[in-house]
N, C-alpha and C positions, 0 to 999 in steps of 0.2 A: 504494500500499499504506500503510495506517495502522499506526503503531507500537502494539504491544500495551501496555496500561496495566499499572501495578503490580497484582499480585494476579491478573491474567489467567493462565490456564493456556495460554500461548502455544504450548507444545509440542503439546498436544492439538489446538488450533485449527489449527496448521500441518499436522499429520498428517491431519486430516480436511477440509482445504481451506477452512476458515473464514477463514483468512488465507493469503495467497500471497506468494511472492517469486520474482523471476526468478533468484535466486542459489542456489548449492549450498553445502553446508557441508563443509569439509575440515580435516584436521589435517595438519601438515607438520613434518618434521624435516630439518635440514640440517647437514652437517659444515662446519667452518670454523675461523677464528681470531678469538678475542675480543680486541679492543684496548681502549683506554679507552672505557668505555660511558657513554652519557648518564645523568644522574642518574635514579634510579628503577629502574635495571637493575644487577644484580650478577653478576659472573663474574670470576675471576682471568684476567689476560691469558694467552693461549696457546690451544692446541687446545680446542675445545668443540663441543657440539651445541646448536643453537638449535631451539626448537619453538614453533609458533604454532597457533592455530585461526583459521580465516578463513571468511567468507562471500564468495564470488566467483562470477563468471559461469561459469567453468570451471576445470579443474585448471591450465591454462596461466596464467590470471590469478592464481591462488593462488600459483604458483611465482614469478611476477613480484613478488607482494606480499612474500614472504619475503625475496627478493633485495633489494628496495628498502628495506623496513623494516629489515632487518639492516644494510644500509649506512648508513642514517640513525642507527642506534643506536650503531654502532661495531663491527660484526661483518662479517667478510669470508668469503664462502662459498669453499670450496676443493674441495668434492666435490659429489656428486649430492644432489638434494633428493628426499625420498620423500614421497608423498602418500597419505593414508589417509582412510577414513570415521571419524568420531568422534562421541561424545556431544555434543549441543547444550548449550552452557552459556549462550549469549546469543541472544536473538531476532534475526532479520534486521532490517536497517535499509534506508533508502532507497538507500544506496550500499554498495559492497563495503567490508569492513573486516577488520582482523586484531585478535585479542585473545589473552589468556593467553600472552603472550610470555615465554619462560623460556630459561635457559641452563644447561647441565651441562658443567663442565670435565672434561677427561680428560688422562691422561698420554700423550704421543706414544710409540709403540712404540720409537723410537730412544732414549728416555730409560731403557729397561729394560736391565738386565744380562742377558746370555745365559749 
């Protein structure tokens, strides 16, 4: 597979088979705990949701990616990972990859007054 060049309408070419990829596109969200994160990532320590988009061979590989990438960044998964279809923001590459990694902190229910 050759990389689409700048200015190419890679989404149209992908849709109509002018470029192809062995990968599928996924969006994933995972519940977990943000610790000290690597430079370039921002989230207060504590409960958070991590989201990514990924090009992967299948959903299982995409889940492995969010687990591994999260761990490398400083995020520990504590719950299930949900996998969705999503709008393509980046073209496929020669190898699987994750992008648009973000975090949303939330308050743990035990922090709330009843």
